[in-house]
C-alpha positions, -999 to 999 in steps of 0.1 A, spaced: -568 -435 172 -540 -446 148 -546 -475 124 -568 -505 132 -572 -513 169 -550 -542 181 -565 -572 197 -533 -578 217 -514 -551 235 -480 -564 247 -475 -550 282 -449 -523 290 -429 -543 316 -403 -533 341 -371 -516 331 -363 -526 295 -379 -560 298 -403 -548 271 -375 -533 251 -374 -524 215 -367 -560 203 -398 -573 219 -420 -544 208 -407 -547 173 -414 -584 172 -450 -579 183 -458 -549 162 -443 -565 131 -469 -592 135 -497 -566 135 -504 -563 172 -493 -535 195 -458 -537 207 -450 -515 237 -416 -504 250 -411 -495 287 -401 -459 290 -389 -463 326 -353 -455 333 -343 -455 296 -317 -428 303 -298 -451 326 -303 -481 303 -288 -463 273 -260 -448 293 -250 -482 306 -254 -500 273 -231 -474 256 -205 -480 283 -207 -517 274 -196 -507 239 -230 -510 220 -216 -541 204 -243 -545 177 -242 -508 169 -280 -504 173 -279 -474 197 -254 -455 176 -274 -462 145 -305 -447 161 -286 -418 177 -274 -409 142 -310 -404 132 -317 -381 162 -330 -348 147 -315 -322 170 -279 -314 161 -252 -320 187 -272 -340 212 -260 -375 200 -224 -364 198 -225 -351 234 -241 -383 247 -215 -405 229 -187 -383 243 -200 -388 278 -209 -424 278 -197 -445 249 -168 -467 256 -154 -484 224 -151 -521 230 -168 -518 264 -157 -506 298 -130 -525 317 -138 -515 352 -166 -531 373 -187 -500 380 -209 -481 356 -204 -444 353 -233 -427 370 -257 -402 354 -275 -372 370 -303 -380 394 -337 -367 385 -348 -336 403 -373 -307 399 -351 -287 375 -334 -311 351 -299 -303 339 -293 -299 301 -273 -332 302 -301 -352 317 -327 -336 295 -307 -347 264 -302 -382 278 -339 -386 285 -351 -372 252 -325 -392 231 -330 -425 250 -367 -425 245 -362 -415 208 -338 -444 204 -360 -470 219 -390 -461 198 -370 -456 167 -356 -491 169 -390 -506 177 -405 -489 146 -376 -496 123 -383 -516 91 -421 -519 94 -451 -495 93 -472 -508 122 -480 -489 154 -457 -489 185 -465 -478 220 -446 -467 251 -454 -472 287 -447 -448 316 -454 -447 354 -472 -417 368 -453 -423 400 -420 -416 382 -430 -380 374 -398 -361 369 -385 -378 337 -419 -380 320 -420 -347 300 -387 -350 282 -392 -388 279 -426 -384 262 -412 -357 239 -383 -380 228 -408 -408 220 -429 -384 200 -398 -373 180 -395 -409 170 -432 -411 159 -446 -432 188 -482 -441 182 -496 -448 217 -487 -436 252 -498 -457 281 -495 -446 317 -505 -462 350 -493 -464 386 -512 -433 395 -537 -409 380 -521 -392 349 -549 -367 343 -525 -340 329 -510 -362 303 -536 -359 275 -533 -321 275 -495 -324 276 -496 -346 245 -517 -319 227 -493 -291 236 -462 -311 227 -477 -319 193 -481 -281 188 -445 -275 198 -456 -257 229 -440 -256 264 -455 -280 290 -455 -284 327 -464 -311 351 -474 -307 388 -451 -327 410 -465 -344 440 -447 -328 469 -453 -337 505 -461 -307 527 -458 -282 498 -471 -247 506 -475 -241 468 -475 -262 437 -442 -275 425 -439 -280 387 -416 -296 362 -413 -278 329 -402 -287 294 -400 -264 263 -394 -281 229 -383 -248 213 -357 -242 241 -345 -278 239 -342 -277 201 -326 -242 200 -353 -230 177 -384 -242 159 -388 -279 169 -394 -306 143 -431 -314 136 -444 -343 157 -478 -361 158 -499 -365 189 -500 -402 199 -531 -419 212 -533 -419 250 -544 -450 269 -549 -446 307 -541 -477 327 -569 -479 353 -581 -504 379 -617 -492 384 -647 -479 364 -647 -448 387 -612 -438 374 -621 -445 338 -652 -424 341 -632 -395 355 -608 -397 326 -636 -398 300 -657 -370 315 -636 -347 336 -603 -345 317 -606 -317 291 -581 -331 266 -588 -363 246 -584 -397 262 -584 -424 236 -590 -455 256 -582 -476 287 -563 -506 298 -583 -521 327 -558 -538 349 -567 -566 374 -547 -573 406 -532 -604 389 -512 -582 364 -475 -580 370 -453 -552 384 -470 -525 405 -507 -530 413 -533 -505 425 -538 -508 463 -571 -525 474 -600 -502 478 -607 -517 513 -590 -510 546 -556 -524 538 -563 -559 551 -539 -587 542 -544 -624 534 -530 -651 557 -499 -651 535 -494 -614 539 -506 -603 505 -530 -574 500 -566 -586 502 -587 -576 471 -625 -579 471 -656 -570 453 -649 -533 454 -618 -539 433 -637 -555 404 -644 -528 378 -678 -526 363 -672 -533 326 -707 -522 317 -699 -487 330 -666 -487 311 -682 -499 279 -709 -472 281 -682 -445 281 -678 -453 243 -640 -455 243 -620 -487 234 -607 -507 263 -584 -537 268 -584 -561 298 -552 -568 316 -543 -595 341 -542 -633 335 -557 -630 300 -532 -650 281 -556 -677 269 -576 -678 237 -609 -682 255 -600 -651 277 -594 -631 245 -627 -642 232 -644 -634 265 -630 -599 265 -643 -593 230 -677 -606 240 -680 -580 268 -671 -552 245 -634 -549 249 -612 -543 220 -589 -570 232 -565 -578 260 -531 -566 273 -507 -594 279 -474 -590 298 -461 -621 316 -464 -644 285 -441 -620 266 -418 -613 296 -401 -647 293 -399 -650 255 -366 -648 236 -371 -612 226 -377 -599 261 -350 -580 280 -347 -603 309 -313 -619 313 -313 -654 296 -305 -671 330 -336 -655 346 -358 -667 317 -343 -702 319 -348 -704 357 -384 -691 356 -394 -714 328 -379 -744 346 -397 -734 378 -429 -732 358 -424 -766 342 -419 -781 377 -450 -764 390 -431 -743 416 -432 -708 400 -449 -685 423 -455 -647 427 -459 -629 460 -477 -596 460 -455 -577 484 -474 -548 501 -443 -530 512 -414 -538 488 -419 -508 466 -410 -474 480 -440 -460 460 -465 -476 485 -481 -496 457 -482 -534 460 -455 -550 439 -454 -585 425 -422 -605 431 -413 -639 417 -401 -661 446 -366 -671 436 -334 -680 455 -302 -660 453 -319 -627 447 -336 -599 465 -367 -620 471 -346 -638 497 -351 -616 527 -318 -626 544 -298 -619 513 -315 -585 508 -310 -575 544 -273 -580 539 -273 -554 511 -259 -520 521 -287 -494 514 -280 -470 485 -300 -446 465 -280 -438 434 -306 -439 406 -335 -421 424 -365 -428 401 -388 -437 430 -378 -409 453 -406 -386 465 -405 -349 467 -410 -330 500 -408 -294 512 -379 -286 535 -383 -262 564 -367 -235 543 -393 -239 516 -369 -257 491 -377 -291 476 -360 -322 489 -360 -358 479 -363 -390 499 -369 -427 493 -381 -452 518 -355 -476 504 -325 -453 510 -303 -456 541 -327 -455 570 -311 -426 589 -310 -405 557 -347 -410 552 -355 -402 589 -333 -371 588 -354 -359 558 -386 -361 578 -396 -396 568 -412 -420 593 -389 -449 602 -418 -474 600 -420 -465 563 -386 -480 557 -395 -515 570 -395 -541 542 -387 -516 514 -365 -527 486 -344 -508 461 -363 -516 429 -343 -492 408 -311 -511 412 -327 -546 412 -346 -540 380 -314 -530 362 -298 -562 373 -326 -581 357 -315 -569 323 -278 -573 327 -270 -537 337 -266 -541 374 -242 -519 393 -212 -529 414 -212 -505 443 -180 -487 455 -174 -511 483 -175 -540 458 -211 -551 466 -229 -565 435 -266 -555 434 -290 -585 434 -319 -591 410 -356 -589 419 -378 -604 393 -414 -591 389 -441 -609 370 -479 -614 370 -496 -644 386 -496 -661 352 -459 -670 357 -471 -702 373 -480 -717 339 -458 -696 315 -440 -728 303 -472 -736 283 -458 -714 256 -428 -736 250 -430 -756 217 -426 -793 220 -390 -802 230 -379 -765 232 -363 -746 260 -374 -712 248 -402 -695 228 -407 -664 207 -432 -636 208 -448 -650 177 -455 -682 196 -475 -663 221 -495 -645 194 -502 -678 176 -514 -693 209 -537 -664 217 -551 -659 182 -557 -694 168 -569 -678 135 -533 -667 128 -524 -704 125 -549 -709 97 
């Protein structure tokens, strides 16, 4: 485990909400800043098309250690002064065998995000991925390792192969990841070879610590005892945490409001987790000094905090979104709905209830269905044995024609496009339709305005840390 264990892990939130600026702000203060590794290829491609006005992306790309990659990416996507047309140029969709162009974009984008988060300080930085978004993970992890990432955190599934993959990438060896494929007659795998990618002996990289994001002691025990490679610790996530949640362990019952019903079976046994002898952090509504102390008292190394950081000045949310949410919190009307069907992954997904965005069902139903980013597509085996891709949020007839059940499309939302809107990178579709936002957050959003200093309309990451760790204030 690198360095001293942090008490506070800043959550890896959404698409670029926990970007390099936020992670750097937290890590500089001696806690663990974490960047989100989800969809960084699209994020970088679109920011380059906006002209990279501050030059940060180009500065980081200039440090990329594999010759030619940065130049090719800049040739494809960089627009001096920023694009003048409404639409963003698209990038390749993820699929089983990644093109060289997409591999380069994934490796370089993850390198850039970690490089910028680690720039000008010597403290650890982490990166967060989703197990459900499998296809980009191998080149993405390698790019983060090229930049010296210290921690890799993965949830939204059971990433049991990742610790061994980290070992092999650190050795410069080729790796492969089994891809969940509906109806497959044989295993389908995604492969990545550092030597092939680098055109020779790859640069030396160090294995980062691996933290599995789990929701139960059963899963933690499996990681600790049945995974051959080293697992370095756990983030134990409660259902109140933001973004995707683990489904309830019961029979899929809903509350009167239509949210998933969690019960005693969903409460992890912390005694069992502590007995595993690995450090763990508690996640979900822990952004209070007494909750931090309580976590330490039960044997945790600390807590993971997301929502409190999500609406600070350094987060990647659009300023207008932060302003609106903080005002709603001040007025006591900020509320999250845990939507059991919004995400095409099948995982419950927390949505802030706001007007004029995709949380408004009538507005969302007026949206023409598109699937042009494809991160949450699922693989399936076609009748001819080849691998196809479908998403329950794509056009309904397309999904059904690919063997999907029409009932699986009901209530599904295009998270890929909506989350890009949240950070100012939303697409204007060919027919002129502008994609709507969809803000995700933990339950703690109801009182997030408590972090505002007296008389202020915004707050910084350091304000959150000072609130959570009173000893920092002297």
